[in-house]
Every structure is written in C-alpha cells, then in structure tokens.
C-alpha positions as CSV (number, residue, x, y, z in Angstrom):
1,M,0.0,0.0,0.0
2,S,1.3,3.5,-0.8
3,T,2.3,5.8,2.0
4,D,-0.1,8.5,0.9
5,K,-3.3,8.9,2.8
6,V,-5.8,6.4,1.4
7,S,-8.9,8.2,0.2
8,G,-11.5,5.4,-0.2
9,E,-11.8,6.6,-3.8
10,F,-12.7,3.0,-5.0
11,A,-15.5,2.4,-2.5
12,G,-18.4,0.7,-4.1
13,R,-16.3,-0.4,-7.1
14,V,-15.4,-3.9,-8.0
15,A,-11.9,-4.7,-9.3
16,V,-10.6,-7.9,-11.0
17,V,-6.9,-8.4,-10.7
18,T,-5.1,-11.3,-12.4
19,G,-1.8,-12.8,-11.2
20,A,-2.8,-11.6,-7.7
21,A,-1.1,-14.4,-5.7
22,Q,2.2,-12.6,-5.3
23,G,4.5,-9.9,-6.4
24,I,3.1,-7.0,-8.4
25,G,-0.4,-8.5,-8.6
26,R,-0.6,-8.8,-4.9
27,G,0.6,-5.3,-4.4
28,I,-2.0,-4.0,-6.8
29,A,-4.7,-6.0,-4.9
30,E,-3.6,-4.5,-1.6
31,E,-3.6,-1.0,-2.9
32,L,-7.0,-1.1,-4.5
33,H,-8.5,-2.8,-1.4
34,A,-7.0,-0.2,0.9
35,R,-8.7,2.4,-1.3
36,G,-12.1,0.7,-0.9
37,A,-12.5,-1.6,-3.8
38,A,-14.1,-5.0,-3.6
39,L,-11.8,-7.6,-5.2
40,L,-12.0,-10.6,-7.4
41,L,-8.5,-12.1,-7.5
42,L,-7.4,-14.6,-10.2
43,D,-4.3,-16.8,-10.3
44,R,-3.3,-20.3,-11.1
45,N,-1.2,-20.5,-7.9
46,A,-3.9,-21.9,-5.5
47,E,-1.8,-21.7,-2.4
48,G,-0.5,-18.2,-3.0
49,L,-4.0,-17.0,-4.0
50,A,-5.6,-18.4,-0.8
51,A,-2.9,-16.7,1.3
52,A,-3.4,-13.4,-0.4
53,T,-7.2,-13.6,-0.1
54,A,-7.0,-14.5,3.5
55,C,-4.6,-11.7,4.3
56,L,-6.7,-9.1,2.7
57,G,-9.9,-10.5,4.2
58,Q,-8.5,-10.1,7.7
59,R,-8.0,-6.4,7.1
60,G,-11.7,-5.8,6.9
61,G,-13.4,-3.4,4.5
62,S,-14.7,-4.5,1.1
63,S,-15.1,-8.1,0.1
64,V,-12.2,-10.2,-1.3
65,R,-12.9,-13.3,-3.3
66,S,-10.7,-15.4,-5.5
67,I,-10.8,-18.0,-8.3
68,V,-8.0,-20.3,-9.3
69,V,-7.7,-20.3,-13.1
70,D,-5.0,-20.9,-15.7
71,L,-5.2,-17.9,-18.0
72,A,-3.4,-19.8,-20.8
73,N,-6.6,-21.8,-21.2
74,A,-9.1,-20.0,-23.4
75,A,-12.0,-22.3,-22.4
76,A,-11.3,-21.6,-18.7
77,I,-11.5,-17.8,-19.4
78,A,-14.8,-18.3,-21.2
79,G,-16.2,-20.3,-18.2
80,L,-14.9,-17.6,-15.9
81,A,-16.7,-14.9,-17.8
82,A,-19.9,-16.9,-17.7
83,Q,-19.5,-17.3,-13.9
84,F,-19.0,-13.6,-13.5
85,A,-22.0,-12.7,-15.6
86,A,-24.2,-15.0,-13.5
87,K,-23.0,-13.7,-10.1
88,E,-21.7,-10.2,-10.5
89,S,-23.8,-7.1,-11.0
90,K,-20.9,-5.2,-12.4
91,I,-17.1,-4.9,-12.8
92,D,-15.5,-1.4,-12.6
93,V,-11.8,-2.2,-13.0
94,L,-9.9,-4.9,-14.8
95,V,-6.2,-5.2,-14.1
96,N,-4.4,-7.6,-16.5
97,N,-1.3,-8.3,-14.5
98,A,-0.6,-12.1,-14.9
99,G,2.5,-12.8,-16.8
100,I,5.2,-15.5,-17.4
101,E,8.6,-15.5,-19.1
102,F,11.3,-18.0,-20.2
103,D,14.8,-16.5,-20.0
104,L,16.4,-18.4,-22.8
105,P,18.4,-17.7,-26.0
106,L,16.6,-18.0,-29.3
107,A,17.9,-21.5,-30.1
108,E,16.4,-22.9,-26.9
109,V,12.9,-21.4,-27.1
110,T,10.3,-24.0,-28.2
111,A,7.1,-23.3,-30.0
112,E,5.2,-24.5,-27.0
113,M,7.1,-22.0,-24.7
114,Y,6.5,-19.2,-27.1
115,D,2.8,-20.0,-27.4
116,R,2.3,-20.2,-23.7
117,V,3.9,-16.8,-23.1
118,I,1.7,-15.2,-25.7
119,A,-1.4,-17.0,-24.3
120,V,-0.9,-15.7,-20.8
121,N,0.7,-12.3,-21.4
122,Q,-1.3,-11.1,-24.4
123,R,-4.2,-13.4,-25.4
124,A,-5.7,-13.6,-21.9
125,P,-6.0,-9.8,-21.5
126,F,-7.7,-9.7,-24.9
127,L,-10.1,-12.5,-24.0
128,L,-10.8,-11.0,-20.5
129,A,-11.5,-7.6,-22.0
130,Q,-13.7,-9.0,-24.6
131,A,-15.7,-11.1,-22.1
132,L,-15.9,-8.7,-19.2
133,A,-16.5,-5.4,-21.0
134,P,-20.3,-6.1,-21.1
135,L,-20.3,-6.2,-17.3
136,F,-19.0,-2.6,-16.9
137,P,-21.7,-0.2,-15.9
138,A,-23.1,2.5,-18.2
139,E,-20.8,5.1,-16.7
140,G,-17.8,3.1,-17.8
141,G,-14.7,2.1,-15.9
142,A,-11.0,1.3,-16.5
143,I,-8.8,-1.5,-17.8
144,V,-5.1,-1.4,-16.9
145,N,-2.7,-3.8,-18.6
146,I,0.7,-4.5,-17.0
147,S,3.1,-4.5,-19.9
148,S,6.9,-4.0,-19.5
149,I,9.8,-1.9,-20.6
150,H,10.6,-4.9,-22.8
151,A,7.8,-3.6,-25.1
152,D,10.1,-0.8,-26.2
153,H,13.6,-2.0,-25.4
154,A,15.5,-5.1,-26.3
155,F,17.2,-7.3,-23.7
156,P,19.0,-10.6,-24.2
157,N,17.2,-13.9,-24.0
158,A,13.7,-12.4,-23.8
159,I,12.1,-12.7,-27.3
160,P,8.8,-14.4,-26.3
161,Y,8.3,-12.1,-23.3
162,A,9.2,-8.9,-25.2
163,C,6.9,-9.8,-28.1
164,S,4.0,-10.5,-25.8
165,K,4.5,-7.2,-23.9
166,A,4.8,-5.2,-27.1
167,A,1.6,-6.8,-28.4
168,L,-0.1,-5.9,-25.1
169,V,0.7,-2.2,-25.7
170,A,-0.8,-2.5,-29.2
171,L,-3.8,-4.2,-27.7
172,T,-4.2,-1.4,-25.2
173,R,-4.3,1.2,-27.9
174,N,-6.9,-0.7,-29.9
175,L,-9.1,-1.6,-26.9
176,A,-9.0,2.1,-25.9
177,L,-10.4,3.1,-29.3
178,E,-13.1,0.4,-29.4
179,L,-14.3,0.8,-25.8
180,A,-14.2,4.6,-25.7
181,P,-17.9,4.9,-26.7
182,R,-18.7,2.9,-23.6
183,N,-16.5,5.2,-21.5
184,I,-14.1,2.3,-20.6
185,R,-10.6,3.7,-20.5
186,V,-7.8,1.4,-21.3
187,N,-4.1,2.1,-20.5
188,A,-1.0,0.2,-19.8
189,I,1.9,0.4,-17.4
190,C,5.4,-0.6,-18.4
191,P,7.4,-1.5,-15.2
192,G,11.1,-1.9,-15.1
193,Y,12.9,-4.1,-12.6
194,I,10.5,-4.8,-9.7
195,E,11.1,-6.7,-6.5
196,S,9.2,-9.9,-7.1
197,P,9.5,-13.7,-7.4
198,M,10.0,-13.3,-11.1
199,L,13.0,-11.0,-10.6
200,D,14.4,-13.3,-7.9
201,E,14.2,-16.3,-10.4
202,W,16.0,-14.3,-13.0
203,L,18.7,-13.2,-10.6
204,N,19.2,-16.7,-9.3
205,L,20.2,-17.9,-12.8
206,A,23.4,-15.8,-12.5
207,P,26.6,-17.2,-11.2
208,D,26.6,-14.5,-8.5
209,P,23.0,-13.3,-7.9
210,Q,24.0,-10.7,-5.3
211,A,26.5,-9.1,-7.7
212,L,23.9,-9.0,-10.4
213,A,21.4,-7.5,-8.1
214,R,23.9,-4.7,-7.2
215,E,24.6,-4.2,-10.9
216,V,20.9,-3.9,-11.7
217,Q,20.3,-1.5,-8.9
218,A,23.1,0.8,-10.1
219,L,21.4,1.1,-13.5
220,H,18.6,3.1,-11.9
221,P,19.0,6.9,-11.6
222,L,16.7,6.8,-8.6
223,G,19.1,4.4,-6.9
224,R,16.9,1.3,-6.4
225,V,14.8,-1.3,-8.2
226,G,11.0,-0.9,-8.0
227,R,8.6,-2.3,-5.4
228,P,5.1,-3.7,-6.1
229,C,3.7,-0.6,-4.3
230,D,5.3,1.6,-7.0
231,I,3.3,-0.1,-9.7
232,A,0.2,-0.4,-7.6
233,A,0.1,3.4,-7.1
234,A,0.3,3.9,-10.8
235,V,-2.6,1.4,-11.3
236,A,-4.7,3.3,-8.8
237,F,-4.1,6.5,-10.7
238,L,-4.9,5.1,-14.1
239,A,-8.0,3.3,-12.7
240,G,-9.1,6.2,-10.6
241,P,-10.9,9.5,-10.9
242,G,-7.7,11.5,-11.4
243,S,-7.2,10.1,-14.9
244,T,-10.6,10.4,-16.5
245,W,-9.2,11.9,-19.8
246,I,-6.4,9.5,-20.2
247,T,-6.8,6.4,-22.4
248,G,-4.8,4.5,-25.0
249,T,-1.4,5.3,-23.6
250,H,1.3,3.4,-21.7
251,L,3.1,4.8,-18.6
252,V,6.7,3.8,-18.0
253,V,7.4,3.2,-14.3
254,D,11.0,2.2,-14.1
255,G,12.9,4.5,-11.8
256,G,14.5,6.3,-14.8
257,L,16.2,3.1,-16.1
258,T,15.3,3.7,-19.7
259,V,16.0,7.4,-19.9
260,R,19.7,6.8,-19.5
261,A,21.8,6.3,-22.7
262,H,23.9,3.2,-22.4
263,P,27.2,2.9,-24.3
C-alpha cells in the first residue's frame, strides 16, 4: 500500500486483478483494497492466492474473493466470464497483470514455450477484456494492462516475453479506441525491474545473484529497483478519478532506467 493517505476513492467499485497471488499483482490488490475496492482475484497458484485472499480479508473493509484459473486456457476464461455474468452485477476495473517468461536464448525457445507466453501475457488480456466489457456499468470504468519496458527496449534472452508485452501495448491502444464509446478507458503500465518472485528467479540464474542485483540497482537513476507498491500506485491512478481523460497510452514506471543512454 502506498504511504499516501488512502482516500476510499474506490468504495463501491469492483476490481478484477489477475496474477494476484504474489509480487506486483498482490501489491495491486492490496492498494485497491486499501482504497475501498471489492476484489475478485485470479491466479493459477492456488496456495498463494488463498494466502493473499485470507490476508486481505483479515484487514476488513470491502469483500475479497478469488478464483483459481490458468489464463493460458481460453476455455477456462470463457467459463470464468460466464460465472462472472451469473454472479456479478458489475465490474468497474480490470487489471491484467498475470505474466510469465522464459529466460532463454533464441535456439532454446520451443514453439510451446512461445505460445504459452503469448497466451498468458497477451491473449488472456484480450479475452478477458472481450468477455468482461459487457459487465462494466453504463458510466464506464477502467482496464489497466501491465506490460513492461521490454515492449520498447530489447534485452538478451527475452524474445517471447518482449513480443508479448509489445503486443499488449498495441492491444491497449486498440481496446481504448473500441471501448471509448462505452467510457471504458484502457491504459498500460510498463514496469522496469521490480522486487518480485519473477525478478528473484532471473537473478538466481546468474553465477553471482547478489553481484547481479547490485549491478541492476546501479542502473537506476533513482538508486533502487522498484517495489510492487510503485506499480500499484500507478494502477490506482490510471483506474481512478484522477485520470478520466487518459486512455490508450502506456506509462513507463522504471525509476528512470530507460531514460539513460547506455554505451
């Protein structure tokens, strides 16, 4: 949760957050709940999702519910949408955060790996937006897609991930155009390095993870890697009342990493 005073600006609103079991997704869920939103949390990690749901539920306030789902499965998303339509009166915010990656060179990436990354990182946000848009109220709402600085910058061993995140930015722009008549705003956030299990996994592939962590930190003009709360605060802004004339754009939240020219 951000250190700013929480305003309750999401009271009475329902937010769906994917990939909410840990890392950035859990941080987003905590932030929106602290600001008054009722939550529907999605993740394939049943144990982590149960822990996140229980933790948030103990804090009181708006309701917190969760559903275990593999977002690579298009049929599961269709079933999920039908379940929502039967039980939910509305959805005000959709945060497409779930993401996976394989840190491998070109020669080692299989077609199955590539397809799964695209399915989770880009196809699932498309299917969820398509299925859940009818549940938004007449006054509209917001969709926030969590992309990455990989969408605009090349890094080694990241082809499937980078392609999926670039496609997610393109999806954001096109959804913004199509859903504007319904006053549903669609924006993306492009995080840099964020403290998370995904970052830990990547660091642990290095011969000296601590040395690599120090090297990564030094790349940031603001002197540190990001935290889930940094992304969560940006999501709250783009989904909240302070951004009602912002749609179809992507916001880079990376501690200044990509503004520096590298030799």
